[in-house]
C-alpha positions, 0 to 999 in steps of 0.5 A, a space after each residue: 727359312 732355315 732349312 736343314 739339309 744333309 751335307 749340302 753340296 759345296 756350291 761349285 755349280 754356282 756362277 762365279 759372281 755368286 761364289 766370289 760374293 760368298 767368299 767376300 761375305 757380301 749381301 748382293 741379291 740372289 746369293 745362295 744361302 749360307 751353309 751352317 754346319 751343325 751336329 744332328 742332335 736336338 740341342 745342336 739344331 736348336 743352338 744352330 737355329 738361334 745363330 742362323 736367325 741372327 746371321 740372317 738379320 746381320 747379312 740379309 742372306 738365308 741360312 740353311 743348316 747342314 747336318 753333320 755326324 761327328 765321331 762323338 755322336 756315333 761312338 758308344 764309348 765313354 767320353 773319358 775313354 775316347 778322349 773327349 777332345 774334339 770328338 764332337 768338333 773334328 768333322 765340322 772343322 773338316 767340312 769348313 776346311 773343304 768348303 762344304 759349309 761356310 760356318 759352324 756352330 759348336 758348344 764351346 766347351 767341346 772345342 780343343 784348346 789348341 787353335 786350329 790352322 785355317 779356321 777362325 773363332 769369329 764369334 762367341 755370343 752372349 753366354 747363357 747360364 753356365 751352371 749345371 742342373 739336377 733333374 731328379 725323380 719327384 723334383 728332388 734337390 741334391 740334398 734331398 736325394 735318398 741314401 745311395 742315390 744313383 746319379 748319372 753323368 758322363 763327366 768326370 768333372 761332375 763326378 768329382 765335385 758331386 761326390 765331394 759335395 755329397 761327402 760334405 753333406 754326409 750323403 752317400 751317392 753312386 755316380 753312374 757314367 752315361 751317354 746320350 742326348 738330353 732326352 735319353 739322359 732324362 729318360 733314365 730318371 723317368 724310367 726309374 733306372 737312375 735317381 737323378 742326372 746332371 746336365 748343363 742348364 743352358 742346354 736344357 733352356 735352349 730346348 725348352 726343358 729347364 723347368 724339369 730341373 729340380 735344382 740349378 747347382 750353385 757354382 760354389 758347389 760344382 764349377 761348370 766345364 770351361 766354356 759351358 753355356 757359351 757357343 762358338 761360331 767358326 769359319 774359314 780364315 780364307 773368308 774374312 768378309 764372312 768372319 767380319 759379319 759374324 763378329 757382330 754376334 760376339 760378346 766381348 765379356 763372354 769371350 774374355 771370360 771363356 778365354 781365361 777358363 780355357 787358358 786354365 784348361 790348356 795350361 793344366 794340359 788337360 783334355 775336355 774329359 779331364 775332371 777340371 771345372 772353371 768359371 770366370 765371372 764378375 765380382 763388384 765392390 760397388 765401385 769397380 768390377 773385377 774378373 774372378 776366375 775359379 778352378 777345380 781339379 779332383 779325383 772322380 771319387 771326390 776324395 781329393 780336390 784342388 780348388 783355387 781362385 784368382 781375381 784381377 782387372 777385367 781383361 781388355 784382350 784375349 792375351 790378358 785373359 790367357 795370362 790370368 788362366 795361366 797364372 791360376 794354373 801355376 798356383 793349382 799345379 803347385 798345390 798338386 793338381 797334376 796328380 789328380 787329372 786322369 787324362 793328359 794330352 801329349 
């Protein structure tokens, strides 16, 4: 059983044999449970619970969830104001480096693009639907929203594309910055404070609320955040045995797709609160499949967007995926993308 705990002890009281086995990722009888660090939100707990069940299948060891509060969970500021990058991740990574937890599960879109020292991205499991979803009053779709509809989102990326989408249909909407968990955000609609909110479809699905979405927004209208819908499983680089076992969760195509998207984000020198969307997916002509990488950068009012794509062979390695992302970034920067981004990382 996966039992939540509140920042479990680091296991220093375990006998030496058990501690060594844990470091080596072995499955000898009587070992302590593996400690999985997770944020406390309903969505994070659901995601981590799914991974925990798979890790138990792979290792034969029980997994306990260790709930950790991150800065992004307690701050009430808009993500664009506090920077976004790493605010949901740093506390979990600190717990990994100190040995307080054995591995952590993140929403991959929350990860900074720079590789952390001492940690390894052990697995990127199969991605769920990367699209955004619209939850609106009376089950309305986007084009059915009334004039002046108030649409809530905490994402400058969504604001830019939603405003551009509305303009292309001759609609007038007001994008409203919001924070909070899924329940809080949907509550703005059910209470009548907002006409609609936009959330990640994958998150709604993982907590069993996808049916509340009136529309899954096509990526041709709104590109998702780089890595949206994917999870990241991290552990300490000093624990290669566990990393090797966690690698059984990895989906090679998901990994190269999100690597290309995040390489684009990094090459644009943008933080995860900048108005950048990206999606890498397969395109097939009946005989061959290629990877198409699409990217968008825009002003939050939607008045100006730089939206481009590039297609090439499906990358055979992370390095090839990064090269594809960098190539698209060069093209977008040449078209003026840099001037459209709000937050830039140093």
